[in-house]
Residue frames relative to the residue before (quaternion, step in Angstrom):
aa qw qx qy qz dx dy dz
M 1.0000 0.0000 0.0000 0.0000 0.00 0.00 0.00
K 0.1584 -0.8177 0.5506 0.0556 3.57 -0.91 0.93
Y 0.7909 0.2901 -0.1229 0.5247 3.56 1.07 -0.70
M 0.6403 -0.5780 0.3555 0.3599 3.54 -1.15 0.74
D 0.6569 0.5356 -0.3385 0.4087 3.59 0.93 -0.80
E 0.5689 0.5863 -0.3914 0.4235 3.59 1.19 -0.34
F 0.6580 0.4871 -0.3022 0.4883 3.58 1.20 -0.50
R 0.7274 0.3731 -0.2171 0.5334 3.58 1.31 -0.07
D 0.2950 0.7957 -0.4811 0.2198 3.57 1.24 0.45
P 0.4285 -0.7404 0.4519 0.2529 3.64 -0.53 1.12
A 0.6475 0.5324 -0.3344 0.4307 3.60 0.97 -0.82
T 0.6608 0.4874 -0.3032 0.4836 3.58 0.98 -0.83
A 0.6234 0.5410 -0.3324 0.4563 3.56 1.03 -0.81
K 0.6466 0.5294 -0.3165 0.4490 3.57 0.95 -0.88
K 0.6539 0.5117 -0.3138 0.4605 3.58 0.95 -0.85
L 0.6589 0.5045 -0.3111 0.4631 3.58 0.97 -0.85
V 0.6465 0.5141 -0.3206 0.4636 3.59 0.96 -0.85
E 0.6450 0.5178 -0.3230 0.4599 3.59 0.95 -0.84
E 0.6699 0.4910 -0.3025 0.4677 3.57 0.97 -0.82
I 0.6138 0.5289 -0.3408 0.4768 3.60 1.06 -0.72
K 0.6688 0.4983 -0.2999 0.4631 3.59 0.92 -0.89
R 0.6411 0.5213 -0.3290 0.4571 3.59 1.06 -0.66
L 0.7432 0.4237 -0.2232 0.4672 3.56 0.93 -0.92
A 0.5648 0.6642 -0.3814 0.3073 3.60 1.06 -0.72
P 0.6689 0.4795 -0.3380 0.4565 3.68 0.80 -0.77
I 0.6224 0.5202 -0.3383 0.4769 3.59 1.07 -0.69
A 0.6679 0.5066 -0.2955 0.4582 3.56 0.95 -0.92
R 0.6723 0.5042 -0.2985 0.4524 3.57 0.97 -0.83
G 0.2135 -0.8106 0.5171 0.1733 3.58 1.04 -0.72
Q 0.7822 -0.3461 0.2656 0.4447 3.56 -1.07 -0.80
R 0.4314 0.7219 -0.4568 0.2900 3.60 1.23 0.00
D 0.5514 -0.6485 0.4293 0.3017 3.57 -1.16 0.69
M 0.7660 0.3440 -0.1821 0.5117 3.58 0.96 -0.84
P 0.5862 -0.5883 0.4143 0.3724 3.60 -1.18 0.48
L 0.6250 -0.4945 0.4316 0.4227 3.54 -1.32 0.19
Q 0.2485 -0.7706 0.5746 0.1199 3.56 -0.87 1.01
I 0.0098 0.8088 -0.5847 0.0622 3.57 -0.40 1.25
M 0.2004 -0.7930 0.5668 0.0985 3.58 -0.70 1.08
E 0.1893 -0.7034 0.6696 0.1449 3.51 -1.03 0.90
F 0.3760 -0.7823 0.4604 0.1862 3.54 -0.42 1.29
C 0.7598 0.4175 -0.1838 0.4633 3.56 0.97 -0.94
G 0.5106 -0.6624 0.4640 0.2917 3.55 -1.01 0.83
G 0.5683 0.5827 -0.3848 0.4353 3.58 1.16 -0.46
H 0.6360 0.5064 -0.3168 0.4885 3.57 1.09 -0.71
T 0.6187 0.5522 -0.3420 0.4420 3.58 1.01 -0.82
H 0.6766 0.4896 -0.2957 0.4638 3.57 0.90 -0.91
T 0.6306 0.5165 -0.3414 0.4679 3.61 1.01 -0.70
L 0.6241 0.5514 -0.3346 0.4411 3.58 0.97 -0.84
F 0.7341 0.4201 -0.2370 0.4780 3.58 0.89 -0.92
K 0.6563 0.5481 -0.3218 0.4065 3.56 0.87 -0.98
Y 0.7849 0.3091 -0.1548 0.5142 3.58 0.96 -0.86
G 0.5204 -0.6910 0.3908 0.3146 3.58 1.24 0.31
I 0.2804 0.7988 -0.4971 0.1905 3.58 1.20 0.43
E 0.6336 0.5538 -0.3443 0.4163 3.57 0.92 -0.87
S 0.6813 0.4892 -0.2897 0.4611 3.60 1.01 -0.78
M 0.6165 0.5463 -0.3423 0.4520 3.61 1.24 -0.31
L 0.6170 0.5982 -0.3446 0.3777 3.56 1.14 -0.58
P 0.5279 -0.6278 0.4620 0.3372 3.60 -1.11 0.59
A 0.6564 -0.5277 0.3762 0.3862 3.55 -1.30 0.36
D 0.5588 0.6169 -0.3841 0.3995 3.58 1.24 -0.26
I 0.7359 0.3444 -0.1978 0.5484 3.59 1.27 -0.28
E 0.0327 -0.7674 0.6402 0.0154 3.55 -0.99 0.89
M 0.3057 -0.7468 0.5638 0.1762 3.56 -0.84 1.01
V 0.1665 -0.7600 0.6242 0.0716 3.54 -0.98 0.95
H 0.3096 -0.7894 0.5064 0.1567 3.56 -0.62 1.14
G 0.3217 -0.8073 0.4769 0.1317 3.54 -0.64 1.19
P 0.8314 -0.2501 0.1593 0.4700 3.56 -1.28 -0.37
G 0.3951 -0.7601 0.4482 0.2555 3.59 1.14 -0.47
C 0.7378 -0.3130 0.2699 0.5336 3.55 0.36 -1.22
P 0.6486 -0.5466 0.3553 0.3929 3.60 -1.19 0.39
V 0.5475 0.5872 -0.4062 0.4363 3.59 1.17 -0.42
C 0.6690 0.5345 -0.2982 0.4217 3.55 0.98 -0.89
V 0.7437 0.3961 -0.2327 0.4856 3.61 0.98 -0.75
L 0.4403 0.7033 -0.4544 0.3241 3.58 1.26 0.05
P 0.3950 -0.7135 0.5161 0.2617 3.64 -0.69 0.97
M 0.6046 -0.5853 0.3963 0.3671 3.56 -1.10 0.67
A 0.6199 0.5595 -0.3535 0.4216 3.60 1.03 -0.66
R 0.6211 0.5218 -0.3583 0.4621 3.60 1.11 -0.53
V 0.5901 0.5195 -0.3631 0.5002 3.60 1.16 -0.52
D 0.6229 0.5305 -0.3330 0.4686 3.58 1.03 -0.78
D 0.6226 0.5311 -0.3321 0.4691 3.58 1.08 -0.75
C 0.6255 0.5369 -0.3335 0.4574 3.58 0.98 -0.84
V 0.6673 0.4960 -0.2951 0.4708 3.55 0.90 -0.96
A 0.6457 0.5283 -0.3199 0.4490 3.58 0.95 -0.88
I 0.6434 0.4988 -0.3194 0.4850 3.59 1.03 -0.76
A 0.6709 0.5127 -0.2983 0.4450 3.57 0.89 -0.97
E 0.6699 0.5126 -0.2974 0.4473 3.58 1.10 -0.65
Q 0.5325 0.6307 -0.4187 0.3786 3.60 1.20 -0.24
P 0.5465 -0.6329 0.4289 0.3419 3.62 -0.94 0.81
G 0.8223 0.2737 -0.1969 0.4583 3.53 -1.03 0.80
V 0.5853 0.5932 -0.3640 0.4160 3.60 1.27 0.02
I 0.1316 -0.7071 0.6861 0.1090 3.52 -1.20 0.75
F 0.1425 -0.8046 0.5745 0.0474 3.58 -0.51 1.19
T 0.0887 -0.8127 0.5759 0.0081 3.57 -0.67 1.14
T 0.0462 0.8079 -0.5804 0.0909 3.55 -1.03 0.81
F 0.5528 -0.5381 0.5012 0.3920 3.54 -1.33 0.23
G 0.6437 -0.5889 0.3427 0.3485 3.55 -1.13 0.67
D 0.6605 0.5408 -0.3345 0.3992 3.61 0.97 -0.75
A 0.6505 0.5024 -0.3277 0.4660 3.60 1.23 -0.22
M 0.4931 0.7079 -0.4117 0.2937 3.59 1.22 -0.32
R 0.7947 0.3455 -0.1594 0.4730 3.58 0.92 -0.92
V 0.4223 0.7022 -0.4809 0.3118 3.61 1.22 0.07
P 0.3891 -0.7545 0.4725 0.2366 3.62 -0.62 1.04
G 0.2149 -0.7047 0.6557 0.1653 3.53 -1.23 0.64
T 0.6931 -0.4344 0.3237 0.4756 3.57 -1.19 -0.28
R 0.7304 0.3738 -0.2259 0.5251 3.59 1.20 -0.51
K 0.7681 -0.2068 0.2097 0.5686 3.54 0.77 -1.08
S 0.4832 -0.6143 0.5222 0.3414 3.55 -1.34 0.07
L 0.6615 -0.4766 0.3786 0.4380 3.55 -1.29 0.10
L 0.6113 0.5453 -0.3527 0.4523 3.59 1.08 -0.66
Q 0.6587 0.4832 -0.3061 0.4888 3.57 1.02 -0.77
A 0.6110 0.5372 -0.3470 0.4665 3.58 1.08 -0.69
K 0.6289 0.5243 -0.3262 0.4724 3.57 1.05 -0.78
A 0.6520 0.5117 -0.3079 0.4672 3.57 0.98 -0.85
D 0.6757 0.4862 -0.2795 0.4784 3.57 1.16 -0.62
G 0.7068 -0.4981 0.2563 0.4319 3.58 1.24 0.13
C 0.5046 0.6363 -0.4410 0.3820 3.60 1.22 -0.05
D 0.4301 -0.6856 0.5232 0.2669 3.56 -1.14 0.66
V 0.1388 0.7765 -0.5873 0.1812 3.55 0.13 1.38
R 0.0434 -0.8265 0.5606 -0.0289 3.57 -0.68 1.12
M 0.3561 -0.7079 0.5691 0.2193 3.55 -1.04 0.83
V 0.0393 -0.7853 0.6178 -0.0046 3.56 -0.93 0.95
Y 0.4658 -0.6923 0.4866 0.2588 3.55 -1.27 0.37
S 0.7885 0.0451 -0.0365 0.6122 3.58 1.27 -0.22
P 0.6100 -0.5471 0.4062 0.4045 3.60 -1.19 0.36
M 0.5859 0.5693 -0.3790 0.4347 3.60 1.14 -0.48
D 0.5733 0.5552 -0.3773 0.4698 3.61 1.17 -0.50
A 0.6476 0.5088 -0.3127 0.4733 3.58 1.01 -0.82
L 0.6316 0.5270 -0.3283 0.4642 3.58 1.03 -0.77
A 0.6311 0.5261 -0.3297 0.4650 3.59 1.01 -0.75
I 0.6244 0.5246 -0.3307 0.4748 3.58 1.07 -0.75
A 0.6391 0.5285 -0.3234 0.4557 3.59 1.02 -0.80
R 0.6344 0.5266 -0.3340 0.4569 3.58 1.00 -0.76
K 0.7137 0.4619 -0.2520 0.4622 3.58 0.99 -0.86
N 0.7677 0.2844 -0.1506 0.5541 3.60 1.22 -0.42
P 0.0435 -0.8612 0.5058 0.0248 3.63 0.59 1.09
E 0.6594 0.5084 -0.3106 0.4586 3.60 1.20 -0.42
R 0.6858 0.4427 -0.2692 0.5111 3.61 1.29 -0.13
E 0.3982 -0.6696 0.5638 0.2742 3.58 -1.21 0.53
V 0.1446 -0.7955 0.5866 0.0471 3.58 -0.63 1.16
V 0.0931 -0.8026 0.5892 -0.0009 3.56 -0.63 1.19
F 0.1621 -0.7666 0.6138 0.0969 3.54 -0.95 0.92
F 0.3820 -0.7159 0.5453 0.2103 3.55 -0.92 1.01
A 0.1426 -0.8196 0.5533 0.0417 3.58 -0.06 1.33
L 0.1325 0.8112 -0.5373 0.1889 3.52 -0.14 1.35
G 0.5575 0.6198 -0.4430 0.3297 3.56 -1.04 0.70
F 0.5371 -0.5536 0.5079 0.3836 3.51 -1.35 0.21
E 0.8038 -0.3044 0.1883 0.4752 3.60 -1.22 -0.27
T 0.4884 0.6810 -0.4240 0.3434 3.59 1.20 -0.36
T 0.7947 0.3095 -0.1470 0.5010 3.59 0.87 -0.95
M 0.4529 0.7122 -0.4460 0.2978 3.61 1.21 -0.14
P 0.6571 0.5107 -0.3568 0.4244 3.67 0.80 -0.79
S 0.6678 0.5142 -0.3231 0.4303 3.60 0.89 -0.86
T 0.6805 0.4602 -0.3082 0.4798 3.62 0.93 -0.75
A 0.6260 0.5300 -0.3398 0.4602 3.59 1.03 -0.73
L 0.6833 0.4796 -0.2885 0.4689 3.59 0.88 -0.91
T 0.6168 0.5320 -0.3438 0.4672 3.60 1.10 -0.64
L 0.6379 0.5135 -0.3242 0.4736 3.59 0.96 -0.82
L 0.6613 0.5041 -0.3077 0.4625 3.58 0.93 -0.89
Q 0.6287 0.5177 -0.3346 0.4740 3.59 1.07 -0.67
A 0.6333 0.5171 -0.3257 0.4749 3.60 0.99 -0.80
H 0.6397 0.5239 -0.3154 0.4656 3.57 1.03 -0.81
R 0.6561 0.5083 -0.3164 0.4595 3.60 0.93 -0.84
E 0.7062 0.4485 -0.2585 0.4829 3.58 1.04 -0.78
G 0.4159 -0.7278 0.4548 0.3009 3.58 1.25 -0.27
L 0.3049 0.7585 -0.5182 0.2513 3.59 1.15 0.55
Q 0.1854 -0.8174 0.5404 0.0736 3.57 -0.74 1.05
N 0.6817 0.4806 -0.2851 0.4722 3.58 1.26 -0.03
F 0.6038 0.5232 -0.3632 0.4794 3.58 1.18 0.59
S 0.1093 0.7905 -0.5968 0.0836 3.57 -0.98 0.86
L 0.3670 -0.7024 0.5704 0.2160 3.53 -1.35 0.39
F 0.2193 -0.6934 0.6618 0.1820 3.53 -1.15 0.70
C 0.1908 -0.8691 0.4521 0.0627 3.53 0.08 1.38
N 0.1035 0.7843 -0.6012 0.1129 3.54 -0.73 1.16
H 0.2502 0.7790 -0.5309 0.2205 3.56 1.07 0.69
I 0.1875 -0.7754 0.5991 0.0675 3.56 -1.22 0.64
T 0.3426 -0.7287 0.5518 0.2171 3.57 -1.07 0.70
T 0.4962 -0.6991 0.4439 0.2610 3.55 -0.91 0.97
P 0.6693 0.5087 -0.3431 0.4190 3.67 0.72 -0.88
A 0.6657 0.4943 -0.3159 0.4611 3.62 0.91 -0.84
T 0.6305 0.5192 -0.3289 0.4740 3.59 1.08 -0.70
M 0.6315 0.5198 -0.3259 0.4741 3.59 1.03 -0.77
R 0.6365 0.5278 -0.3347 0.4519 3.57 0.97 -0.81
A 0.6355 0.5240 -0.3275 0.4630 3.60 1.02 -0.78
I 0.6391 0.5150 -0.3190 0.4738 3.58 1.03 -0.77
L 0.6787 0.5095 -0.2898 0.4425 3.57 0.92 -0.91
T 0.7117 0.4268 -0.2567 0.4955 3.60 1.13 -0.53
D 0.4439 0.6848 -0.4579 0.3527 3.59 1.29 0.08
P 0.3743 -0.7645 0.4743 0.2248 3.64 -0.53 1.10
D 0.6649 0.5172 -0.3053 0.4440 3.60 1.19 -0.44
L 0.7264 0.4217 -0.2163 0.4977 3.56 1.25 -0.23
R 0.0972 -0.7870 0.6085 0.0311 3.55 -0.77 1.07
L 0.0040 -0.8152 0.5765 -0.0566 3.55 -0.52 1.21
D 0.2944 -0.7579 0.5571 0.1690 3.54 -1.20 0.62
G 0.8115 -0.0913 0.0795 0.5717 3.59 1.12 -0.53
F 0.3439 -0.7459 0.5446 0.1697 3.55 -1.34 0.29
L 0.2118 -0.6367 0.7120 0.2068 3.43 -1.46 0.44
A 0.2140 -0.8167 0.5279 0.0924 3.58 -0.46 1.21
P 0.5821 -0.6415 0.3833 0.3204 3.59 -1.07 0.76
G 0.4635 -0.7245 0.4512 0.2381 3.54 -0.82 1.06
H 0.6949 0.4827 -0.2970 0.4426 3.60 0.84 -0.93
V 0.6124 0.5213 -0.3442 0.4846 3.59 1.03 -0.70
S 0.6859 0.5025 -0.2819 0.4444 3.55 0.87 -0.99
M 0.5505 0.5985 -0.3881 0.4337 3.58 1.17 -0.53
V 0.6984 0.4396 -0.2548 0.5041 3.59 1.13 -0.67
I 0.8061 0.3341 -0.1666 0.4591 3.60 0.68 -1.07
G 0.4595 -0.6808 0.4581 0.3401 3.61 1.20 -0.37
T 0.6784 -0.5270 0.3573 0.3664 3.56 -1.29 -0.26
H 0.6400 0.6031 -0.3352 0.3381 3.61 0.98 -0.74
P 0.5863 0.5841 -0.4000 0.3939 3.68 1.00 -0.48
Y 0.6536 0.4973 -0.3201 0.4723 3.61 1.25 -0.27
D 0.4089 0.7476 -0.4624 0.2449 3.61 1.19 -0.13
F 0.6100 0.5787 -0.3578 0.4062 3.60 1.06 -0.69
V 0.5753 0.6032 -0.3795 0.4015 3.62 1.13 -0.62
T 0.7258 0.3940 -0.2307 0.5146 3.59 0.92 -0.89
R 0.6853 0.5071 -0.2931 0.4328 3.58 0.96 -0.86
D 0.7951 0.3368 -0.1540 0.4803 3.59 0.79 -1.05
Y 0.7962 0.2880 -0.1296 0.5160 3.59 1.06 -0.73
H 0.3408 -0.7881 0.4616 0.2228 3.58 1.31 -0.04
K 0.4596 0.6311 -0.4753 0.4056 3.55 0.93 1.03
P 0.3837 -0.7179 0.5225 0.2539 3.62 -0.73 0.94
L 0.1042 -0.7937 0.5993 0.0102 3.56 -1.13 0.69
V 0.0683 -0.7803 0.6212 0.0249 3.56 -1.03 0.87
I 0.3116 -0.7196 0.5941 0.1793 3.56 -0.82 1.04
T 0.0173 0.8405 -0.5379 0.0635 3.58 -0.75 1.00
G 0.5026 -0.6318 0.5083 0.2998 3.50 -1.34 0.42
F 0.6272 -0.6178 0.3891 0.2710 3.53 -1.33 -0.14
E 0.5462 0.5914 -0.4128 0.4261 3.58 1.24 0.04
P 0.6867 -0.5052 0.3152 0.4170 3.63 -1.16 0.48
L 0.6962 0.4594 -0.2915 0.4683 3.60 0.87 -0.85
D 0.5510 0.5775 -0.3932 0.4563 3.58 1.19 -0.48
I 0.6927 0.4815 -0.2766 0.4602 3.56 0.79 -1.07
L 0.6819 0.4894 -0.3002 0.4532 3.60 0.84 -0.92
Q 0.6518 0.4972 -0.3282 0.4693 3.58 0.94 -0.78
A 0.6455 0.5193 -0.3216 0.4585 3.59 0.99 -0.82
L 0.6436 0.5058 -0.3216 0.4760 3.60 1.00 -0.78
W 0.6263 0.5241 -0.3292 0.4740 3.58 1.03 -0.79
M 0.6480 0.5175 -0.3156 0.4611 3.60 0.97 -0.84
L 0.6520 0.5069 -0.3118 0.4698 3.58 1.01 -0.82
V 0.6760 0.4909 -0.2953 0.4635 3.57 0.82 -1.00
K 0.6212 0.5376 -0.3321 0.4635 3.58 1.06 -0.73
Q 0.6213 0.5234 -0.3391 0.4744 3.60 1.04 -0.73
F 0.6456 0.5155 -0.3216 0.4626 3.59 0.91 -0.92
A 0.6917 0.4990 -0.2808 0.4400 3.57 0.83 -1.04
E 0.7377 0.4026 -0.2183 0.4960 3.59 1.05 -0.72
G 0.4836 -0.6973 0.4178 0.3246 3.58 1.28 0.04
R 0.4698 0.6637 -0.4496 0.3697 3.57 1.15 0.60
C 0.0898 -0.7642 0.6343 0.0753 3.58 -1.29 0.35
E 0.2264 0.7957 -0.5101 0.2353 3.54 -0.01 1.34
V 0.4124 -0.6099 0.5947 0.3230 3.53 -1.40 0.15
E 0.0087 -0.8029 0.5952 -0.0315 3.58 -0.61 1.15
N 0.2960 -0.7742 0.5454 0.1244 3.55 -1.14 0.70
Q 0.1684 -0.7973 0.5755 0.0684 3.57 -0.16 1.28
Y 0.7148 0.4625 -0.2214 0.4755 3.57 1.15 -0.74
A 0.1661 0.8454 -0.4936 0.1187 3.57 1.13 0.70
R 0.5741 0.5920 -0.3922 0.4076 3.60 1.15 -0.40
I 0.7552 0.3170 -0.1740 0.5468 3.58 1.24 -0.42
V 0.7630 0.3850 -0.1826 0.4861 3.59 0.94 -0.92
P 0.1878 -0.7728 0.5943 0.1197 3.62 -0.56 1.10
E 0.6449 -0.5479 0.3658 0.3875 3.58 -1.12 0.58
V 0.7560 0.3834 -0.2015 0.4908 3.59 0.97 -0.85
G 0.5095 -0.6581 0.4237 0.3574 3.60 1.22 -0.02
N 0.6537 -0.4670 0.4093 0.4326 3.53 -1.32 -0.44
V 0.3246 -0.8012 0.4678 0.1842 3.57 -0.10 1.31
A 0.6734 0.4906 -0.3035 0.4623 3.60 0.89 -0.90
G 0.6554 0.5106 -0.3100 0.4623 3.59 1.00 -0.81
L 0.6575 0.5061 -0.3049 0.4675 3.57 0.97 -0.85
K 0.6180 0.5416 -0.3436 0.4546 3.58 1.07 -0.69
A 0.6596 0.4974 -0.3034 0.4749 3.60 0.96 -0.87
I 0.6290 0.5325 -0.3291 0.4610 3.59 1.00 -0.83
A 0.6809 0.4974 -0.2893 0.4531 3.59 0.86 -0.97
E 0.6619 0.5133 -0.3174 0.4446 3.59 1.02 -0.70
V 0.7681 0.3986 -0.1932 0.4624 3.58 0.91 -0.94
Y 0.8203 0.2881 -0.1032 0.4832 3.59 0.89 -0.93
E 0.0543 -0.7314 0.6746 0.0834 3.48 -1.44 0.29
T 0.5549 -0.6165 0.4329 0.3530 3.58 -1.17 0.44
R 0.4420 -0.6447 0.5526 0.2893 3.54 -1.24 0.56
E 0.5595 -0.6079 0.4363 0.3566 3.55 -1.04 0.65
H 0.7904 -0.0164 0.0280 0.6118 3.57 1.01 -0.80
S 0.0208 0.7745 -0.6318 0.0229 3.55 -1.12 0.75
E 0.3061 -0.7507 0.5621 0.1633 3.55 -1.05 0.84
F 0.0310 -0.8031 0.5949 -0.0117 3.56 -0.90 0.95
R 0.5933 -0.5769 0.4289 0.3624 3.54 -1.15 0.71
G 0.8524 0.1611 -0.1411 0.4771 3.55 -0.86 1.03
L 0.7504 0.3938 -0.2074 0.4886 3.58 1.12 -0.58
G 0.4445 -0.7125 0.4422 0.3149 3.58 1.26 -0.20
N 0.7192 -0.4075 0.3390 0.4492 3.52 -1.28 -0.51
I 0.0456 -0.8189 0.5712 -0.0341 3.57 -0.53 1.20
G 0.3621 -0.7353 0.5352 0.2044 3.56 -0.79 1.00
D 0.8615 0.1199 -0.1101 0.4809 3.56 -1.09 0.83
A 0.5001 0.6379 -0.4475 0.3777 3.59 1.12 0.51
G 0.7034 0.4240 -0.2580 0.5088 3.57 0.97 -0.83
I 0.3024 -0.7490 0.5719 0.1432 3.54 -1.24 0.59
Q 0.0427 -0.7792 0.6243 0.0358 3.56 -1.11 0.72
I 0.5751 -0.5923 0.4462 0.3455 3.54 -1.31 0.39
R 0.5105 -0.6596 0.4634 0.2994 3.56 -0.95 0.89
E 0.6540 -0.5468 0.3675 0.3719 3.55 -1.20 0.64
A 0.5993 0.5888 -0.3599 0.4057 3.60 1.07 -0.68
Y 0.7625 0.2902 -0.1633 0.5548 3.59 1.20 -0.52
A 0.2023 0.8255 -0.5015 0.1612 3.58 1.15 0.62
A 0.5785 0.5987 -0.3734 0.4093 3.60 1.15 -0.51
Y 0.7190 0.3937 -0.2311 0.5240 3.59 1.28 -0.35
D 0.5262 0.6186 -0.3982 0.4265 3.58 1.30 0.32
A 0.3588 -0.7696 0.4868 0.2049 3.59 -0.33 1.25
E 0.5910 0.5784 -0.3772 0.4170 3.62 1.05 -0.65
K 0.7315 0.4048 -0.2304 0.4980 3.58 0.91 -0.92
K 0.6694 0.5340 -0.2940 0.4247 3.54 1.05 -0.77
L 0.8123 0.2713 -0.0991 0.5067 3.55 0.93 -0.97
G 0.3967 -0.7197 0.4815 0.3047 3.59 1.17 -0.47
L 0.1626 -0.7951 0.5820 0.0507 3.53 -1.13 0.73
P 0.5137 -0.6558 0.4531 0.3173 3.61 -1.11 0.59
F 0.7573 0.3224 -0.1819 0.5380 3.61 1.19 -0.47
D 0.3310 -0.7069 0.5879 0.2125 3.54 -1.24 0.54
F 0.3825 -0.7688 0.4692 0.2059 3.56 -0.32 1.30
A 0.6925 0.4958 -0.2806 0.4425 3.59 1.04 -0.73
Q 0.7048 0.4810 -0.2669 0.4480 3.58 1.20 -0.32
G 0.6275 -0.6132 0.3242 0.3538 3.55 1.17 0.52
A 0.3954 0.6965 -0.5034 0.3242 3.60 1.15 0.52
V 0.0332 0.8807 -0.4693 0.0555 3.55 0.36 1.23
G 0.2733 -0.7490 0.5571 0.2323 3.61 0.97 -0.67
Y 0.1130 -0.8646 0.4855 0.0632 3.57 0.40 1.22
D 0.5774 -0.5669 0.4599 0.3656 3.54 -1.26 0.54
P 0.6153 -0.5211 0.4200 0.4166 3.61 -1.19 0.43
E 0.6388 -0.5931 0.3425 0.3505 3.56 -1.06 0.82
H 0.6872 0.4955 -0.3027 0.4366 3.61 1.00 -0.74
L 0.6248 0.5001 -0.3507 0.4863 3.61 1.25 -0.16
K 0.2267 -0.8037 0.5427 0.0911 3.57 -0.86 0.97
C 0.1297 0.8388 -0.5172 0.1097 3.56 1.14 0.71
A 0.6692 0.5222 -0.3132 0.4259 3.57 0.86 -0.95
D 0.6803 0.4837 -0.2936 0.4658 3.60 0.94 -0.86
V 0.6366 0.5060 -0.3290 0.4801 3.58 1.03 -0.74
L 0.6573 0.5299 -0.3078 0.4387 3.56 0.93 -0.90
R 0.6965 0.4638 -0.2674 0.4778 3.59 1.04 -0.77
G 0.5089 -0.6770 0.4045 0.3450 3.57 1.26 -0.18
V 0.5469 0.6211 -0.4085 0.3851 3.61 1.20 0.21
M 0.7577 0.2197 -0.1484 0.5964 3.59 1.29 -0.07
K 0.3967 -0.6863 0.5541 0.2541 3.56 -1.10 0.74
P 0.6428 -0.5539 0.3511 0.3960 3.63 -1.06 0.61
W 0.6833 0.5037 -0.3052 0.4316 3.60 0.89 -0.85
E 0.5966 0.5586 -0.3718 0.4403 3.60 1.25 -0.16
C 0.5457 0.5814 -0.4068 0.4457 3.59 1.26 -0.18
P 0.4744 -0.7118 0.4316 0.2862 3.64 -0.70 0.98
A 0.6800 0.4897 -0.2985 0.4568 3.59 1.18 -0.42
F 0.4925 0.7056 -0.4164 0.2935 3.60 1.22 -0.43
A 0.8581 0.0462 -0.0947 0.5025 3.55 -0.90 1.11
K 0.6158 0.4819 -0.3588 0.5098 3.58 1.27 0.22
T 0.8167 0.0655 -0.0164 0.5730 3.57 -0.06 -1.23
C 0.7276 0.3394 -0.2134 0.5567 3.60 1.23 -0.45
N 0.2341 0.7466 -0.5833 0.2177 3.56 -0.53 1.22
P 0.7137 -0.4679 0.2812 0.4390 3.64 -1.16 0.25
Q 0.6545 0.4998 -0.3206 0.4680 3.59 1.10 -0.57
N 0.7834 0.1208 -0.0567 0.6070 3.57 1.17 -0.60
P 0.0023 0.8463 -0.5326 0.0137 3.62 0.51 1.12
L 0.2168 -0.7824 0.5732 0.1111 3.54 -0.82 1.01
G 0.7826 0.2345 -0.1233 0.5633 3.57 1.21 -0.48
A 0.6515 -0.5563 0.3595 0.3698 3.55 -1.22 0.58
L 0.6393 0.5522 -0.3395 0.4137 3.62 1.03 -0.66
M 0.6570 0.4511 -0.3112 0.5177 3.58 1.25 -0.26
V 0.6257 0.5448 -0.3344 0.4472 3.59 1.19 -0.52
S 0.7198 0.4788 -0.2648 0.4272 3.53 0.71 -1.14
P 0.4849 -0.6638 0.4769 0.3112 3.61 -0.94 0.78
E 0.7046 0.4155 -0.2673 0.5094 3.59 1.24 -0.28
G 0.4539 0.6989 -0.4466 0.3258 3.60 1.25 0.08
S 0.5510 -0.6382 0.4200 0.3358 3.59 -1.01 0.75
C 0.6178 0.5324 -0.3597 0.4533 3.63 1.03 -0.62
A 0.6416 0.5121 -0.3202 0.4728 3.58 1.00 -0.80
A 0.6403 0.5221 -0.3205 0.4634 3.58 1.05 -0.76
Y 0.6501 0.5103 -0.3166 0.4655 3.58 0.91 -0.92
Y 0.6746 0.4989 -0.2960 0.4564 3.56 0.92 -0.94
A 0.7046 0.5007 -0.2759 0.4204 3.58 0.85 -1.01
Y 0.8071 0.3093 -0.1307 0.4857 3.57 0.98 -0.82
G 0.7133 -0.5630 0.2559 0.3299 3.50 0.96 0.98
K 0.4240 0.7030 -0.4803 0.3087 3.60 1.05 0.63
L 0.3403 0.7700 -0.4861 0.2344 3.59 1.23 0.25
A 0.6269 0.5698 -0.3446 0.4043 3.60 1.00 -0.75
K 0.5456 0.6354 -0.3954 0.3772 3.57 1.13 -0.48
R 0.5573 0.6311 -0.3894 0.3736 3.57 1.15 -0.55
N 0.7497 0.4015 -0.2054 0.4842 3.57 1.09 -0.65
T 0.5376 0.6283 -0.4119 0.3829 3.59 1.24 0.20
C-alpha cells in the first residue's frame, strides 16, 4: 500500500467485516457474554468511532476502551506538582499542549499560566532545550510525559543537554511503561478481557516480545495494530480468527512499521537515561510496580524532582483523587462507558473538562463526545 485511501477502501472493509461476522459466533462459542476486546490506545478508540467501526461489529464482540493515553492516567497530584514547579521563581515550564488543561486539585497548567506563571507549549523536548539555550539565567523544565513512544525523544534530549553542559535544563519525568500497565489491567478483578489490540506507536519502539507475557501468563491473544480503519478491522479479524482456531499468540498486523526487535537506538537511549520506579500511582489503576519511569542517578542533575523539590511523594500514594461524582477511574479501567458517568456531556465537556479523559485528544470521553455517542446516555 502506498496511499492513505488504500487504508480506507470500503470494498476491503466490507470483506473484513463479513469475515469477522462469520467467525465471531464460532469464536464466542457457548458463552453468554460477547468477546471483550480492549483497544489499549486512545488513537484506536478514535478510529473506531470516527469511521463507525464499532457499529459494524457483530453483537458477539464488545470493544472495551483502555487507558487511552498517559495524560489520562496521570494522578491529579502530579498535575499539582507541575503547577508547584511552574510557580517557582525563575522557572520556565514547558509541556505538550494536551497536558495544559488537565485539572489538578488546585488548578491546571493553563490556569497557572493565566495567573502569571511562565508556562509554554512546545512541540518537542528539543524545543524546550532551545528555550534553555536562549535563557541561561532561567531553569527550563520539560514535562516528560508519555508511554514508550516519547521516551526516546526525551532521553536523547537529556543526553544532548549533558553533552552541551547545559545546567539550566531538566525533565519532570512522568513516563509510563505499557507492559506493566497491561499487567495491572489483566489483574483487575472487576475487568474480564479476552484479548487486546496493542498500540502501534509504542510497539514501534519496544517491538513485539514485551507482550509475550500476555499470552504466556494470562492466555489472552494480542494483535499489534496501526491506526487506519483497515488496520483496525484486519487486527480484529486476526484476533477473532485466533479465538475461532483456539490459538493464543502475539501477532503483528502493523509489520510495515513495527519491527520485532523495536527501535534499537531508541531503546539504548532509554536504557541509559531511565530506570523503573519501584512503585507508581496512576489514576484508576492504583499503585503499579515497575510501571513508572525515573531518571537514573548518573543524570540526577537533569531531574526536576531532585533539583527543585516537590510537595508530593509520587511513591507514597499522594494521588489527589478525582471528585466523587466523576467516574474517570472506572472509564479508564474499561469497567464503565463514558456516557454512564453522570457528568459526561453535562458539567464535563470539551469546553469545560473536569477530567483528563475529556481533555486529552486521545481520551475515550473526548472520543465519545466528538463522534456522536451522546445518545447512548439515554439508552
